C-alpha positions as a Python dict, from the first residue, in 0.01 Angstrom:
ca = {
    (1, 'S'): (0, 0, 0),
    (2, 'R'): (-248, 170, 225),
    (3, 'R'): (-595, 128, 159),
    (4, 'P'): (-470, 90, 266),
    (5, 'N'): (-1563, 724, 392),
    (6, 'S'): (-3981, 1330, 940),
    (7, 'A'): (-4134, 1064, 720),
    (8, 'V'): (-3903, 871, 496),
    (9, 'P'): (-3995, 883, 124),
    (10, 'P'): (-4120, 542, 1),
    (11, 'S'): (-3827, 499, -237),
    (12, 'R'): (-3578, 542, 46),
    (13, 'C'): (-3778, 311, 268),
    (14, 'R'): (-3767, 35, 5),
    (15, 'A'): (-3394, 89, -41),
    (16, 'R'): (-3337, 45, 331),
    (17, 'C'): (-3525, -283, 330),
    (18, 'R'): (-3324, -442, 51),
    (19, 'L'): (-3025, -651, 152),
    (20, 'R'): (-2671, -606, 31),
    (21, 'V'): (-2528, -931, -101),
    (22, 'V'): (-2168, -1005, -5),
    (23, 'P'): (-2002, -1285, -204),
    (24, 'S'): (-1851, -1572, -9),
    (25, 'V'): (-1482, -1566, 77),
    (26, 'S'): (-1413, -1850, -167),
    (27, 'A'): (-1598, -1670, -448),
    (28, 'Q'): (-1401, -1353, -381),
    (29, 'S'): (-1070, -1543, -374),
    (30, 'E'): (-1139, -1711, -706),
    (31, 'A'): (-1250, -1384, -864),
    (32, 'R'): (-935, -1210, -739),
    (33, 'R'): (-711, -1484, -880),
    (34, 'A'): (-889, -1475, -1215),
    (35, 'A'): (-858, -1096, -1230),
    (36, 'T'): (-487, -1117, -1149),
    (37, 'R'): (-431, -1371, -1427),
    (38, 'E'): (-615, -1151, -1676),
    (39, 'L'): (-409, -846, -1584),
    (40, 'V'): (-80, -1035, -1602),
    (41, 'A'): (-180, -1169, -1945),
    (42, 'A'): (-241, -807, -2051),
    (43, 'G'): (116, -719, -1958),
    (44, 'V'): (66, -569, -1612),
    (45, 'D'): (348, -641, -1368),
    (46, 'P'): (248, -946, -1155),
    (47, 'D'): (278, -765, -821),
    (48, 'E'): (88, -466, -955),
    (49, 'A'): (-172, -699, -1109),
    (50, 'A'): (-233, -870, -775),
    (51, 'A'): (-266, -538, -594),
    (52, 'S'): (-496, -397, -862),
    (53, 'A'): (-718, -706, -850),
    (54, 'R'): (-749, -676, -472),
    (55, 'W'): (-831, -304, -479),
    (56, 'L'): (-1082, -340, -763),
    (57, 'L'): (-1259, -631, -596),
    (58, 'E'): (-1282, -441, -268),
    (59, 'A'): (-1427, -140, -447),
    (60, 'V'): (-1683, -349, -636),
    (61, 'I'): (-1800, -529, -322),
    (62, 'R'): (-1819, -203, -129),
    (63, 'R'): (-2042, -48, -394),
    (64, 'Q'): (-2278, -337, -452),
    (65, 'G'): (-2633, -253, -358),
    (66, 'P'): (-2770, -19, -90),
    (67, 'A'): (-2639, -20, 263),
    (68, 'G'): (-2807, -267, 490),
    (69, 'E'): (-2769, -607, 648),
    (70, 'A'): (-2514, -814, 458),
    (71, 'H'): (-2582, -1174, 361),
    (72, 'H'): (-2265, -1372, 304),
    (73, 'G'): (-2251, -1654, 55),
    (74, 'A'): (-2547, -1558, -161),
    (75, 'E'): (-2475, -1543, -532),
    (76, 'N'): (-2543, -1222, -718),
    (77, 'P'): (-2415, -1192, -1075),
    (78, 'D'): (-2406, -812, -1056),
    (79, 'W'): (-2075, -798, -869),
    (80, 'K'): (-1910, -1038, -1111),
    (81, 'E'): (-2013, -830, -1411),
    (82, 'A'): (-1901, -511, -1238),
    (83, 'L'): (-1564, -670, -1161),
    (84, 'R'): (-1521, -784, -1522),
    (85, 'E'): (-1581, -429, -1642),
    (86, 'V'): (-1328, -265, -1411),
    (87, 'V'): (-1066, -536, -1471),
    (88, 'A'): (-1105, -481, -1847),
    (89, 'R'): (-1039, -111, -1794),
    (90, 'R'): (-731, -189, -1586),
    (91, 'A'): (-610, -432, -1854),
    (92, 'R'): (-616, -135, -2094),
    (93, 'R'): (-372, 27, -1849),
    (94, 'E'): (-612, 279, -1699),
    (95, 'P'): (-481, 362, -1349),
    (96, 'V'): (-667, 183, -1071),
    (97, 'Q'): (-717, 517, -890),
    (98, 'Y'): (-916, 658, -1182),
    (99, 'I'): (-1124, 341, -1206),
    (100, 'I'): (-1215, 345, -837),
    (101, 'G'): (-1261, 722, -836),
    (102, 'S'): (-1123, 796, -490),
    (103, 'W'): (-806, 716, -302),
    (104, 'P'): (-661, 756, 48),
    (105, 'F'): (-418, 1038, 111),
    (106, 'H'): (-237, 1073, 442),
    (107, 'P'): (-321, 1254, 669),
    (108, 'L'): (-676, 1313, 546),
    (109, 'R'): (-957, 1111, 701),
    (110, 'Q'): (-1164, 1129, 382),
    (111, 'E'): (-1049, 966, 61),
    (112, 'I'): (-985, 1225, -206),
    (113, 'I'): (-1163, 1218, -540),
    (114, 'V'): (-936, 1141, -835),
    (115, 'R'): (-1047, 1212, -1189),
    (116, 'P'): (-865, 1198, -1525),
    (117, 'P'): (-657, 1365, -1641),
    (118, 'V'): (-571, 1535, -1311),
    (119, 'L'): (-243, 1400, -1176),
    (120, 'I'): (-282, 1117, -924),
    (121, 'P'): (-112, 1211, -595),
    (122, 'R'): (203, 1008, -529),
    (123, 'P'): (341, 879, -199),
    (124, 'E'): (613, 1143, -238),
    (125, 'T'): (341, 1408, -213),
    (126, 'E'): (234, 1258, 120),
    (127, 'E'): (597, 1277, 227),
    (128, 'L'): (610, 1646, 129),
    (129, 'V'): (303, 1723, 341),
    (130, 'D'): (447, 1522, 629),
    (131, 'L'): (779, 1705, 603),
    (132, 'I'): (605, 2043, 623),
    (133, 'C'): (402, 1931, 925),
    (134, 'Q'): (714, 1798, 1095),
    (135, 'Q'): (892, 2129, 1045),
    (136, 'Y'): (609, 2313, 1217),
    (137, 'R'): (588, 2052, 1490),
    (138, 'H'): (957, 2102, 1563),
    (139, 'G'): (917, 2478, 1572),
    (140, 'L'): (606, 2465, 1791),
    (141, 'G'): (724, 2182, 2013),
    (142, 'V'): (385, 2010, 1987),
    (143, 'S'): (220, 1751, 1771),
    (144, 'V'): (13, 1893, 1485),
    (145, 'A'): (-262, 1650, 1588),
    (146, 'D'): (-278, 1833, 1925),
    (147, 'L'): (-329, 2177, 1772),
    (148, 'P'): (-663, 2332, 1871),
    (149, 'R'): (-951, 2295, 1628),
    (150, 'P'): (-1226, 2559, 1609),
    (151, 'T'): (-1506, 2409, 1818),
    (152, 'E'): (-1765, 2551, 2050),
    (153, 'G'): (-1604, 2647, 2379),
    (154, 'N'): (-1245, 2689, 2258),
    (155, 'E'): (-1286, 2969, 2005),
    (156, 'E'): (-1031, 3189, 2181),
    (157, 'L'): (-773, 2909, 2196),
    (158, 'A'): (-834, 2807, 1837),
    (159, 'A'): (-791, 3166, 1723),
    (160, 'K'): (-433, 3182, 1850),
    (161, 'P'): (-174, 3145, 1572),
    (162, 'A'): (-42, 2789, 1547),
    (163, 'G'): (148, 2697, 1234),
    (164, 'P'): (121, 2884, 903),
    (165, 'Q'): (-157, 3139, 879),
    (166, 'M'): (-153, 3197, 502),
    (167, 'I'): (-55, 2927, 253),
    (168, 'A'): (-13, 2944, -124),
    (169, 'D'): (-25, 2617, -321),
    (170, 'I'): (107, 2672, -673),
    (171, 'G'): (-32, 2419, -923),
    (172, 'S'): (-274, 2254, -683),
    (173, 'G'): (-391, 1970, -909),
    (174, 'S'): (-636, 1762, -704),
    (175, 'G'): (-575, 1994, -410),
    (176, 'V'): (-427, 1738, -173),
    (177, 'I'): (-139, 1954, -51),
    (178, 'C'): (-331, 2266, 46),
    (179, 'I'): (-629, 2063, 171),
    (180, 'S'): (-407, 1846, 392),
    (181, 'L'): (-234, 2151, 535),
    (182, 'L'): (-564, 2323, 605),
    (183, 'D'): (-682, 2005, 774),
    (184, 'Q'): (-371, 1991, 991),
    (185, 'F'): (-360, 2364, 1070),
    (186, 'P'): (-715, 2472, 1157),
    (187, 'A'): (-623, 2841, 1192),
    (188, 'A'): (-472, 2859, 843),
    (189, 'Q'): (-616, 2989, 518),
    (190, 'A'): (-489, 2904, 171),
    (191, 'I'): (-490, 3008, -192),
    (192, 'A'): (-469, 2734, -455),
    (193, 'V'): (-342, 2852, -793),
    (194, 'E'): (-423, 2613, -1079),
    (195, 'P'): (-442, 2692, -1454),
    (196, 'N'): (-623, 2371, -1556),
    (197, 'A'): (-1003, 2406, -1531),
    (198, 'I'): (-1064, 2039, -1448),
    (199, 'A'): (-797, 2040, -1178),
    (200, 'A'): (-921, 2368, -1029),
    (201, 'A'): (-1274, 2228, -1007),
    (202, 'L'): (-1141, 1910, -847),
    (203, 'T'): (-950, 2112, -587),
    (204, 'E'): (-1277, 2280, -492),
    (205, 'E'): (-1465, 1950, -484),
    (206, 'N'): (-1208, 1782, -260),
    (207, 'A'): (-1192, 2084, -31),
    (208, 'K'): (-1569, 2065, 22),
    (209, 'R'): (-1547, 1690, 74),
    (210, 'C'): (-1280, 1735, 342),
    (211, 'G'): (-1450, 2027, 517),
    (212, 'V'): (-1193, 2301, 450),
    (213, 'F'): (-1350, 2487, 158),
    (214, 'S'): (-1447, 2789, 370),
    (215, 'R'): (-1077, 2859, 427),
    (216, 'L'): (-962, 2805, 69),
    (217, 'Q'): (-963, 3035, -233),
    (218, 'V'): (-913, 2860, -567),
    (219, 'V'): (-768, 3080, -842),
    (220, 'R'): (-778, 2947, -1197),
    (221, 'A'): (-466, 3107, -1344),
    (222, 'T'): (-100, 3049, -1412),
    (223, 'V'): (134, 3160, -1137),
    (224, 'A'): (244, 3453, -1356),
    (225, 'E'): (-115, 3564, -1412),
    (226, 'W'): (-194, 3530, -1042),
    (227, 'A'): (115, 3727, -942),
    (228, 'T'): (-4, 4030, -1138),
    (229, 'T'): (-324, 4040, -931),
    (230, 'L'): (-154, 4044, -590),
    (231, 'K'): (-188, 4360, -389),
    (232, 'E'): (126, 4502, -234),
    (233, 'P'): (249, 4400, 11),
    (234, 'S'): (152, 4032, -9),
    (235, 'S'): (257, 3802, 270),
    (236, 'F'): (251, 3421, 288),
    (237, 'D'): (383, 3208, 570),
    (238, 'L'): (421, 2911, 339),
    (239, 'I'): (445, 2877, -39),
    (240, 'V'): (440, 2517, -158),
    (241, 'S'): (442, 2362, -503),
    (242, 'N'): (480, 2022, -666),
    (243, 'P'): (549, 2141, -1022),
    (244, 'P'): (612, 1932, -1336),
    (245, 'Y'): (953, 1778, -1284),
    (246, 'I'): (1007, 1509, -1549),
    (247, 'P'): (1245, 1605, -1833),
    (248, 'S'): (1069, 1617, -2170),
    (249, 'F'): (1288, 1347, -2322),
    (250, 'E'): (1172, 1098, -2054),
    (251, 'I'): (797, 1142, -2123),
    (252, 'P'): (779, 888, -2411),
    (253, 'G'): (933, 621, -2187),
    (254, 'L'): (687, 657, -1900),
    (255, 'Q'): (448, 377, -1808),
    (256, 'E'): (132, 363, -2018),
    (257, 'E'): (-74, 435, -1705),
    (258, 'V'): (104, 768, -1673),
    (259, 'R'): (178, 859, -2037),
    (260, 'C'): (-167, 782, -2177),
    (261, 'F'): (-398, 888, -1895),
    (262, 'E'): (-247, 1166, -1683),
    (263, 'D'): (-214, 1530, -1784),
    (264, 'E'): (118, 1573, -1964),
    (265, 'G'): (118, 1938, -1863),
    (266, 'A'): (144, 1831, -1498),
    (267, 'L'): (435, 1596, -1576),
    (268, 'D'): (655, 1759, -1840),
    (269, 'G'): (907, 1985, -1670),
    (270, 'G'): (1081, 2094, -1989),
    (271, 'E'): (1429, 2016, -2115),
    (272, 'Y'): (1586, 1961, -1776),
    (273, 'G'): (1283, 1880, -1563),
}
């Protein structure tokens, strides 16, 4: 798994001077093993338990204390207590992505924010974005990474059409699809259509975090409601969607992490999926 972003006020000055304590390698190893054992005892698959313990420990260590010079080997009970709390949440089957609060998504440089109950992006969603990019690469004969980005001095070049110019993302969820495409195609603009208020807000938040919000319009509506507002003629170079696709009869048999924490409306695709 990828994991693998004038005078100083006195309070900030004091924060800069404090040191961030990094537990020793042996202390981290023992804590990771103990966390894995606890998760396995709670019924989590052993491989998943080991991965969860590693990710949670990394997140706890990364968040301990203010940034500054790190001192290895010093004992600080805060990180142990923080780890116990997040491991207990994972033992109750809460997804590790929700516990950590952010997660990598290829090809974005920034981790995206994940928040319950908005659907956690899957690797298959990364594959969908990659497939779209590959299709445009093939048509353009260049790498998407080499497409011009709007910077001072190349405004004219960046303004030339390269890839899709107008994108519609139907059911945007956390926004990863439209945000990734806007990141990869700097001349593009997009509309994200999302009926869930929490998901629509998260799309906006992630777009700001990834620096593409100025080129994105978020519409809180169902696709049917949105369609009635379109002016004729409406033209999109790309319409993309990752809709609910799981048949209703399979929902009760899903993993607890999915069934109990993620939005059923983003999962249940009806009788046939």
